[in-house]
NUMAR-955225 format. One record per residue (C-alpha): residue number from 1; residue in three letters; chain; x, y, z. Coordinates in steps of 0.05 Angstrom, whole numbers, plus 5000, padded with zeros to 4 digits. Each point is the difference from the previous one (the first is absolute). Layout:
! residues N
+-----+-----+-------+------+------+------+
!   n ! res ! chain !   c1 !   c2 !   c3 !
+-----+-----+-------+------+------+------+
! NUM ! ALA !     A !    X !    Y !    Z !
...
+-----+-----+-------+------+------+------+
This chain:
! residues 305
+-----+-----+-------+------+------+------+
!   n ! res ! chain !   c1 !   c2 !   c3 !
+-----+-----+-------+------+------+------+
!   1 ! UNK !     A ! 5503 ! 9205 ! 1837 !
!   2 ! UNK !     A ! 5075 ! 4994 ! 5010 !
!   3 ! UNK !     A ! 5050 ! 4944 ! 4987 !
!   4 ! UNK !     A ! 5000 ! 4990 ! 5076 !
!   5 ! UNK !     A ! 4926 ! 4979 ! 4997 !
!   6 ! UNK !     A ! 5015 ! 4947 ! 4947 !
!   7 ! UNK !     A ! 5060 ! 4974 ! 5039 !
!   8 ! UNK !     A ! 4957 ! 4992 ! 5062 !
!   9 ! UNK !     A ! 4946 ! 4964 ! 4960 !
!  10 ! UNK !     A ! 5051 ! 4955 ! 4966 !
!  11 ! UNK !     A ! 5029 ! 4979 ! 5068 !
!  12 ! UNK !     A ! 4932 ! 4983 ! 5029 !
!  13 ! UNK !     A ! 4980 ! 4962 ! 4937 !
!  14 ! UNK !     A ! 5065 ! 4959 ! 4999 !
!  15 ! UNK !     A ! 5001 ! 4987 ! 5075 !
!  16 ! UNK !     A ! 4924 ! 4988 ! 5004 !
!  17 ! UNK !     A ! 5003 ! 5033 ! 5067 !
!  18 ! UNK !     A ! 5000 ! 5072 ! 5025 !
!  19 ! UNK !     A ! 5043 ! 4983 ! 5060 !
!  20 ! UNK !     A ! 5054 ! 4964 ! 4960 !
!  21 ! UNK !     A ! 4999 ! 5055 ! 4948 !
!  22 ! UNK !     A ! 5009 ! 5053 ! 5054 !
!  23 ! UNK !     A ! 5061 ! 4963 ! 5028 !
!  24 ! UNK !     A ! 5029 ! 4993 ! 4930 !
!  25 ! UNK !     A ! 4993 ! 5074 ! 4985 !
!  26 ! UNK !     A ! 5016 ! 5023 ! 5071 !
!  27 ! UNK !     A ! 4937 ! 5042 ! 5005 !
!  28 ! UNK !     A ! 4943 ! 5001 ! 5049 !
!  29 ! UNK !     A ! 4942 ! 4955 ! 4981 !
!  30 ! UNK !     A ! 4947 ! 5055 ! 5004 !
!  31 ! UNK !     A ! 5039 ! 5042 ! 4950 !
!  32 ! UNK !     A ! 5003 ! 4939 ! 4954 !
!  33 ! UNK !     A ! 4925 ! 4988 ! 5006 !
!  34 ! UNK !     A ! 4986 ! 5073 ! 4987 !
!  35 ! UNK !     A ! 5043 ! 5000 ! 4937 !
!  36 ! UNK !     A ! 4964 ! 4940 ! 4970 !
!  37 ! UNK !     A ! 4933 ! 5033 ! 5014 !
!  38 ! UNK !     A ! 5025 ! 5063 ! 4964 !
!  39 ! UNK !     A ! 5019 ! 4957 ! 4940 !
!  40 ! UNK !     A ! 4930 ! 4971 ! 4998 !
!  41 ! UNK !     A ! 4969 ! 5069 ! 5008 !
!  42 ! UNK !     A ! 5042 ! 5027 ! 4943 !
!  43 ! UNK !     A ! 4983 ! 4942 ! 4953 !
!  44 ! UNK !     A ! 4928 ! 4994 ! 5023 !
!  45 ! UNK !     A ! 5006 ! 4924 ! 5007 !
!  46 ! UNK !     A ! 5018 ! 4949 ! 5053 !
!  47 ! UNK !     A ! 5068 ! 4969 ! 4990 !
!  48 ! UNK !     A ! 5002 ! 4957 ! 5063 !
!  49 ! UNK !     A ! 4949 ! 4953 ! 5030 !
!  50 ! UNK !     A ! 5012 ! 5006 ! 5075 !
!  51 ! UNK !     A ! 4976 ! 4957 ! 5057 !
!  52 ! UNK !     A ! 5025 ! 4986 ! 5069 !
!  53 ! UNK !     A ! 5037 ! 4938 ! 4976 !
!  54 ! UNK !     A ! 5025 ! 5016 ! 4930 !
!  55 ! UNK !     A ! 5016 ! 5053 ! 4949 !
!  56 ! UNK !     A ! 4986 ! 4982 ! 4927 !
!  57 ! UNK !     A ! 5006 ! 5038 ! 4935 !
!  58 ! UNK !     A ! 4937 ! 5018 ! 4963 !
!  59 ! UNK !     A ! 4999 ! 4993 ! 4924 !
!  60 ! UNK !     A ! 5017 ! 5074 ! 4995 !
!  61 ! UNK !     A ! 5054 ! 4992 ! 5052 !
!  62 ! UNK !     A ! 5033 ! 4944 ! 4960 !
!  63 ! UNK !     A ! 5004 ! 5045 ! 4940 !
!  64 ! UNK !     A ! 5026 ! 5058 ! 5042 !
!  65 ! UNK !     A ! 5055 ! 4956 ! 5031 !
!  66 ! UNK !     A ! 5025 ! 4979 ! 4932 !
!  67 ! UNK !     A ! 4999 ! 5071 ! 4973 !
!  68 ! UNK !     A ! 5035 ! 5026 ! 5062 !
!  69 ! UNK !     A ! 5056 ! 4950 ! 4992 !
!  70 ! UNK !     A ! 5010 ! 5023 ! 4928 !
!  71 ! UNK !     A ! 4998 ! 5073 ! 5022 !
!  72 ! UNK !     A ! 5052 ! 4990 ! 5054 !
!  73 ! UNK !     A ! 5045 ! 4961 ! 4952 !
!  74 ! UNK !     A ! 4994 ! 5057 ! 4949 !
!  75 ! UNK !     A ! 5013 ! 5051 ! 5055 !
!  76 ! UNK !     A ! 5064 ! 4965 ! 5021 !
!  77 ! UNK !     A ! 5023 ! 4998 ! 4928 !
!  78 ! UNK !     A ! 4986 ! 5074 ! 4993 !
!  79 ! UNK !     A ! 5041 ! 5015 ! 5063 !
!  80 ! UNK !     A ! 5058 ! 4959 ! 4973 !
!  81 ! UNK !     A ! 4997 ! 5038 ! 4934 !
!  82 ! UNK !     A ! 5001 ! 5066 ! 5036 !
!  83 ! UNK !     A ! 5060 ! 4979 ! 5041 !
!  84 ! UNK !     A ! 5036 ! 4971 ! 4939 !
!  85 ! UNK !     A ! 4987 ! 5064 ! 4961 !
!  86 ! UNK !     A ! 5028 ! 5043 ! 5057 !
!  87 ! UNK !     A ! 5063 ! 4957 ! 4998 !
!  88 ! UNK !     A ! 5006 ! 5005 ! 4924 !
!  89 ! UNK !     A ! 4985 ! 4926 ! 4992 !
!  90 ! UNK !     A ! 4937 ! 5014 ! 4960 !
!  91 ! UNK !     A ! 4979 ! 5055 ! 4953 !
!  92 ! UNK !     A ! 5026 ! 5024 ! 4934 !
!  93 ! UNK !     A ! 5067 ! 5022 ! 4972 !
!  94 ! UNK !     A ! 4999 ! 5035 ! 4933 !
!  95 ! UNK !     A ! 5072 ! 5006 ! 4979 !
!  96 ! UNK !     A ! 5027 ! 5040 ! 4941 !
!  97 ! UNK !     A ! 5070 ! 4988 ! 4975 !
!  98 ! UNK !     A ! 5050 ! 5015 ! 4945 !
!  99 ! UNK !     A ! 5020 ! 4935 ! 4966 !
! 100 ! UNK !     A ! 5075 ! 4991 ! 4988 !
! 101 ! UNK !     A ! 5028 ! 5032 ! 5064 !
! 102 ! UNK !     A ! 4955 ! 4956 ! 5043 !
! 103 ! UNK !     A ! 5010 ! 4936 ! 4960 !
! 104 ! UNK !     A ! 5058 ! 4974 ! 5043 !
! 105 ! UNK !     A ! 4958 ! 4996 ! 5063 !
! 106 ! UNK !     A ! 4926 ! 5015 ! 4991 !
! 107 ! UNK !     A ! 4976 ! 4929 ! 4985 !
! 108 ! UNK !     A ! 5039 ! 4971 ! 5060 !
! 109 ! UNK !     A ! 4977 ! 5056 ! 5045 !
! 110 ! UNK !     A ! 4926 ! 4992 ! 4982 !
! 111 ! UNK !     A ! 5004 ! 4925 ! 5010 !
! 112 ! UNK !     A ! 5026 ! 5012 ! 5071 !
! 113 ! UNK !     A ! 4946 ! 5052 ! 5012 !
! 114 ! UNK !     A ! 4946 ! 4951 ! 4978 !
! 115 ! UNK !     A ! 5028 ! 4947 ! 5048 !
! 116 ! UNK !     A ! 4998 ! 5049 ! 5058 !
! 117 ! UNK !     A ! 4933 ! 5032 ! 4981 !
! 118 ! UNK !     A ! 4962 ! 4947 ! 4961 !
! 119 ! UNK !     A ! 4933 ! 5035 ! 5009 !
! 120 ! UNK !     A ! 5021 ! 5067 ! 4971 !
! 121 ! UNK !     A ! 4974 ! 5010 ! 4930 !
! 122 ! UNK !     A ! 5057 ! 5021 ! 4955 !
! 123 ! UNK !     A ! 4992 ! 5042 ! 4936 !
! 124 ! UNK !     A ! 5060 ! 5019 ! 4957 !
! 125 ! UNK !     A ! 5006 ! 5057 ! 4949 !
! 126 ! UNK !     A ! 5063 ! 5009 ! 4958 !
! 127 ! UNK !     A ! 5004 ! 5073 ! 4979 !
! 128 ! UNK !     A ! 5050 ! 5055 ! 4983 !
! 129 ! UNK !     A ! 5032 ! 5037 ! 5059 !
! 130 ! UNK !     A ! 4956 ! 5061 ! 4990 !
! 131 ! UNK !     A ! 4937 ! 4958 ! 4995 !
! 132 ! UNK !     A ! 5016 ! 4962 ! 5064 !
! 133 ! UNK !     A ! 5007 ! 5066 ! 5038 !
! 134 ! UNK !     A ! 4935 ! 5026 ! 4971 !
! 135 ! UNK !     A ! 4960 ! 4938 ! 5017 !
! 136 ! UNK !     A ! 5026 ! 4997 ! 5072 !
! 137 ! UNK !     A ! 4984 ! 5074 ! 5008 !
! 138 ! UNK !     A ! 4929 ! 4988 ! 4975 !
! 139 ! UNK !     A ! 4993 ! 4939 ! 5046 !
! 140 ! UNK !     A ! 4991 ! 4953 ! 4942 !
! 141 ! UNK !     A ! 5062 ! 4963 ! 5026 !
! 142 ! UNK !     A ! 5018 ! 4985 ! 5072 !
! 143 ! UNK !     A ! 5075 ! 5008 ! 4988 !
! 144 ! UNK !     A ! 5050 ! 5001 ! 4943 !
! 145 ! UNK !     A ! 5071 ! 4979 ! 4983 !
! 146 ! UNK !     A ! 5025 ! 5054 ! 4954 !
! 147 ! UNK !     A ! 5051 ! 5054 ! 4983 !
! 148 ! UNK !     A ! 4997 ! 5072 ! 5026 !
! 149 ! UNK !     A ! 4966 ! 5049 ! 4952 !
! 150 ! UNK !     A ! 5000 ! 5075 ! 4994 !
! 151 ! UNK !     A ! 4932 ! 5009 ! 5033 !
! 152 ! UNK !     A ! 5011 ! 4951 ! 5058 !
! 153 ! UNK !     A ! 5006 ! 5053 ! 5055 !
! 154 ! UNK !     A ! 4934 ! 5031 ! 4979 !
! 155 ! UNK !     A ! 4961 ! 4935 ! 5005 !
! 156 ! UNK !     A ! 5006 ! 4993 ! 5076 !
! 157 ! UNK !     A ! 5025 ! 4928 ! 4999 !
! 158 ! UNK !     A ! 5047 ! 4966 ! 5048 !
! 159 ! UNK !     A ! 5062 ! 4967 ! 4971 !
! 160 ! UNK !     A ! 5050 ! 4948 ! 5021 !
! 161 ! UNK !     A ! 5064 ! 4994 ! 4959 !
! 162 ! UNK !     A ! 5016 ! 4927 ! 4987 !
! 163 ! UNK !     A ! 5064 ! 5010 ! 4960 !
! 164 ! UNK !     A ! 5038 ! 5051 ! 4959 !
! 165 ! UNK !     A ! 5012 ! 4963 ! 4935 !
! 166 ! UNK !     A ! 5065 ! 5019 ! 4965 !
! 167 ! UNK !     A ! 4999 ! 5016 ! 4926 !
! 168 ! UNK !     A ! 5043 ! 4963 ! 4951 !
! 169 ! UNK !     A ! 5004 ! 4977 ! 4929 !
! 170 ! UNK !     A ! 4965 ! 4939 ! 4972 !
! 171 ! UNK !     A ! 5050 ! 4977 ! 4948 !
! 172 ! UNK !     A ! 5010 ! 4939 ! 4954 !
! 173 ! UNK !     A ! 5056 ! 4955 ! 5024 !
! 174 ! UNK !     A ! 5035 ! 5010 ! 4932 !
! 175 ! UNK !     A ! 5003 ! 5076 ! 5007 !
! 176 ! UNK !     A ! 5070 ! 5030 ! 5011 !
! 177 ! UNK !     A ! 4978 ! 5031 ! 5066 !
! 178 ! UNK !     A ! 4969 ! 4935 ! 5027 !
! 179 ! UNK !     A ! 5064 ! 4979 ! 5035 !
! 180 ! UNK !     A ! 5004 ! 5066 ! 5039 !
! 181 ! UNK !     A ! 4991 ! 4999 ! 5076 !
! 182 ! UNK !     A ! 4965 ! 5067 ! 4994 !
! 183 ! UNK !     A ! 4987 ! 5052 ! 4946 !
! 184 ! UNK !     A ! 5007 ! 5075 ! 5006 !
! 185 ! UNK !     A ! 4941 ! 5042 ! 4978 !
! 186 ! UNK !     A ! 5047 ! 5036 ! 4952 !
! 187 ! UNK !     A ! 5011 ! 4934 ! 4963 !
! 188 ! UNK !     A ! 4926 ! 5003 ! 4978 !
! 189 ! UNK !     A ! 5009 ! 5066 ! 4963 !
! 190 ! UNK !     A ! 5003 ! 4970 ! 4931 !
! 191 ! UNK !     A ! 4960 ! 4937 ! 5014 !
! 192 ! UNK !     A ! 4927 ! 4990 ! 4977 !
! 193 ! UNK !     A ! 4960 ! 4992 ! 5065 !
! 194 ! UNK !     A ! 4935 ! 4964 ! 5014 !
! 195 ! UNK !     A ! 4961 ! 5026 ! 5060 !
! 196 ! UNK !     A ! 4930 ! 4992 ! 5026 !
! 197 ! UNK !     A ! 4952 ! 5055 ! 4976 !
! 198 ! UNK !     A ! 4995 ! 5057 ! 5050 !
! 199 ! UNK !     A ! 4924 ! 4993 ! 5007 !
! 200 ! UNK !     A ! 5011 ! 4928 ! 5022 !
! 201 ! UNK !     A ! 5061 ! 5010 ! 5044 !
! 202 ! UNK !     A ! 5012 ! 5072 ! 5017 !
! 203 ! UNK !     A ! 5049 ! 4985 ! 5057 !
! 204 ! UNK !     A ! 5046 ! 4957 ! 4958 !
! 205 ! UNK !     A ! 4995 ! 5045 ! 4938 !
! 206 ! UNK !     A ! 5015 ! 5064 ! 5039 !
! 207 ! UNK !     A ! 5057 ! 4968 ! 5039 !
! 208 ! UNK !     A ! 5032 ! 4978 ! 4935 !
! 209 ! UNK !     A ! 4992 ! 5069 ! 4968 !
! 210 ! UNK !     A ! 5028 ! 5035 ! 5062 !
! 211 ! UNK !     A ! 5061 ! 4954 ! 5003 !
! 212 ! UNK !     A ! 5014 ! 5011 ! 4926 !
! 213 ! UNK !     A ! 4995 ! 5076 ! 5009 !
! 214 ! UNK !     A ! 5048 ! 4997 ! 5059 !
! 215 ! UNK !     A ! 5048 ! 4960 ! 4956 !
! 216 ! UNK !     A ! 4997 ! 5056 ! 4949 !
! 217 ! UNK !     A ! 4959 ! 4972 ! 4943 !
! 218 ! UNK !     A ! 4929 ! 4991 ! 4974 !
! 219 ! UNK !     A ! 4984 ! 4926 ! 4994 !
! 220 ! UNK !     A ! 4987 ! 4970 ! 4932 !
! 221 ! UNK !     A ! 4934 ! 4964 ! 5013 !
! 222 ! UNK !     A ! 4987 ! 4951 ! 4944 !
! 223 ! UNK !     A ! 4935 ! 4971 ! 5029 !
! 224 ! UNK !     A ! 4956 ! 5014 ! 5060 !
! 225 ! UNK !     A ! 4947 ! 4944 ! 5003 !
! 226 ! UNK !     A ! 4944 ! 4994 ! 5051 !
! 227 ! UNK !     A ! 5021 ! 4932 ! 5028 !
! 228 ! UNK !     A ! 5066 ! 4981 ! 5032 !
! 229 ! UNK !     A ! 4996 ! 4933 ! 4963 !
! 230 ! UNK !     A ! 5001 ! 5038 ! 4935 !
! 231 ! UNK !     A ! 5062 ! 5038 ! 5024 !
! 232 ! UNK !     A ! 5035 ! 4933 ! 5010 !
! 233 ! UNK !     A ! 4976 ! 4973 ! 4933 !
! 234 ! UNK !     A ! 5030 ! 5061 ! 4965 !
! 235 ! UNK !     A ! 5066 ! 4987 ! 5036 !
! 236 ! UNK !     A ! 5001 ! 4927 ! 4980 !
! 237 ! UNK !     A ! 4985 ! 5021 ! 4929 !
! 238 ! UNK !     A ! 5063 ! 5044 ! 5000 !
! 239 ! UNK !     A ! 4962 ! 5066 ! 4996 !
! 240 ! UNK !     A ! 5038 ! 5032 ! 5057 !
! 241 ! UNK !     A ! 5016 ! 4997 ! 5074 !
! 242 ! UNK !     A ! 4944 ! 4998 ! 5051 !
! 243 ! UNK !     A ! 5001 ! 5046 ! 5060 !
! 244 ! UNK !     A ! 4965 ! 4960 ! 5054 !
! 245 ! UNK !     A ! 5000 ! 4984 ! 5074 !
! 246 ! UNK !     A ! 5037 ! 4939 ! 5024 !
! 247 ! UNK !     A ! 4934 ! 4964 ! 5019 !
! 248 ! UNK !     A ! 4976 ! 4990 ! 4928 !
! 249 ! UNK !     A ! 5053 ! 4949 ! 4981 !
! 250 ! UNK !     A ! 5001 ! 4932 ! 5032 !
! 251 ! UNK !     A ! 5042 ! 4937 ! 4997 !
! 252 ! UNK !     A ! 4994 ! 4967 ! 4933 !
! 253 ! UNK !     A ! 4993 ! 5065 ! 4962 !
! 254 ! UNK !     A ! 5041 ! 5004 ! 4935 !
! 255 ! UNK !     A ! 5017 ! 5072 ! 5019 !
! 256 ! UNK !     A ! 5049 ! 5027 ! 5051 !
! 257 ! UNK !     A ! 4989 ! 5055 ! 5051 !
! 258 ! UNK !     A ! 5058 ! 5047 ! 5008 !
! 259 ! UNK !     A ! 4994 ! 5055 ! 5054 !
! 260 ! UNK !     A ! 5007 ! 5072 ! 4979 !
! 261 ! UNK !     A ! 5045 ! 5049 ! 5037 !
! 262 ! UNK !     A ! 4992 ! 5049 ! 5032 !
! 263 ! UNK !     A ! 4944 ! 4961 ! 5033 !
! 264 ! UNK !     A ! 4929 ! 5020 ! 4986 !
! 265 ! UNK !     A ! 4940 ! 4964 ! 5028 !
! 266 ! UNK !     A ! 4924 ! 4997 ! 4998 !
! 267 ! UNK !     A ! 4961 ! 4981 ! 5064 !
! 268 ! UNK !     A ! 4948 ! 4946 ! 5004 !
! 269 ! UNK !     A ! 4948 ! 5018 ! 5052 !
! 270 ! UNK !     A ! 4937 ! 4975 ! 5034 !
! 271 ! UNK !     A ! 4945 ! 5052 ! 5002 !
! 272 ! UNK !     A ! 4935 ! 5001 ! 5039 !
! 273 ! UNK !     A ! 4948 ! 5052 ! 5019 !
! 274 ! UNK !     A ! 5019 ! 5044 ! 5058 !
! 275 ! UNK !     A ! 4931 ! 4997 ! 5034 !
! 276 ! UNK !     A ! 4981 ! 4930 ! 4979 !
! 277 ! UNK !     A ! 5043 ! 4943 ! 5027 !
! 278 ! UNK !     A ! 4956 ! 4938 ! 5008 !
! 279 ! UNK !     A ! 5028 ! 4938 ! 5036 !
! 280 ! UNK !     A ! 5013 ! 4960 ! 4935 !
! 281 ! UNK !     A ! 5044 ! 5057 ! 4975 !
! 282 ! UNK !     A ! 5036 ! 5003 ! 5068 !
! 283 ! UNK !     A ! 5014 ! 4925 ! 4998 !
! 284 ! UNK !     A ! 5025 ! 5005 ! 4928 !
! 285 ! UNK !     A ! 5046 ! 5058 ! 5019 !
! 286 ! UNK !     A ! 5025 ! 4962 ! 5061 !
! 287 ! UNK !     A ! 5016 ! 4940 ! 4957 !
! 288 ! UNK !     A ! 5035 ! 5044 ! 4949 !
! 289 ! UNK !     A ! 5042 ! 5033 ! 5054 !
! 290 ! UNK !     A ! 5017 ! 4932 ! 5029 !
! 291 ! UNK !     A ! 5024 ! 4974 ! 4932 !
! 292 ! UNK !     A ! 5038 ! 5064 ! 4987 !
! 293 ! UNK !     A ! 5037 ! 4996 ! 5066 !
! 294 ! UNK !     A ! 5016 ! 4927 ! 4989 !
! 295 ! UNK !     A ! 5024 ! 5011 ! 4929 !
! 296 ! UNK !     A ! 4947 ! 4955 ! 4970 !
! 297 ! UNK !     A ! 4971 ! 5047 ! 4947 !
! 298 ! UNK !     A ! 5057 ! 4997 ! 4950 !
! 299 ! UNK !     A ! 5030 ! 4930 ! 5001 !
! 300 ! UNK !     A ! 5022 ! 4986 ! 4928 !
! 301 ! UNK !     A ! 5066 ! 5026 ! 4976 !
! 302 ! UNK !     A ! 4999 ! 5054 ! 4946 !
! 303 ! UNK !     A ! 5038 ! 4976 ! 4938 !
! 304 ! UNK !     A ! 5060 ! 5046 ! 4997 !
! 305 ! UNK !     A ! 5065 ! 4997 ! 4962 !
+-----+-----+-------+------+------+------+
């Protein structure tokens, strides 16, 4: 028995007439009568009480009509879900991200994404850059907002660069260098530096080391904590100058951000699996590109001297 058989039966039962049901469905009456007989043969019961003057439902037919209505309703819901999923309006987005670099925009972006795709289930995972890459590669995450890592080319992931974030110094406002428009790398030669641990931020750490080498000195690293918040706490405590990207300091911070020259930067990228690009990820990427092109990702001013 096919859905067609149930639709034919439903029309006859609701119209209480084979001829009216045939006109409603635009089918020949003999085909309609044959379909109802096939339903009865399949079920082994009579569903219609027929006479020359009327068509009535039997007790079994009444039950079948109610169940058929529920089935068709569920079928239509299923079709809508399939179509919504194909459009990225339904499904699942498992997003990994690195915290501080995404803080200026991620909450606003996800709110807009939820408004546009309210039926997509959203799962968030804050991890280190390396861990985000690993989890996307193993398909434990749909996509990730992260930094490039040494092994990224071997993982077979697609990337979209959102921004090259310039490096600078997080510095207390009372520090002699705080009033500078920019600071040369050579000025850091004798300064105690606070930088994120390499295992937690290999891109930032290596960019800092390379810039110091090019400036002709080995940096004096006083502390290399695992969290960027701890880097900033060390700076506030007067333990040294923090080498950070410009996205980690926001309006209201007691620290200043002073750019370093020559300019060095660390990219922030979106990564996703090369051979797995479901519609919810596509819609998220489209929204991200839209906001990037409109300049909506980084709105707040970075506190600089």
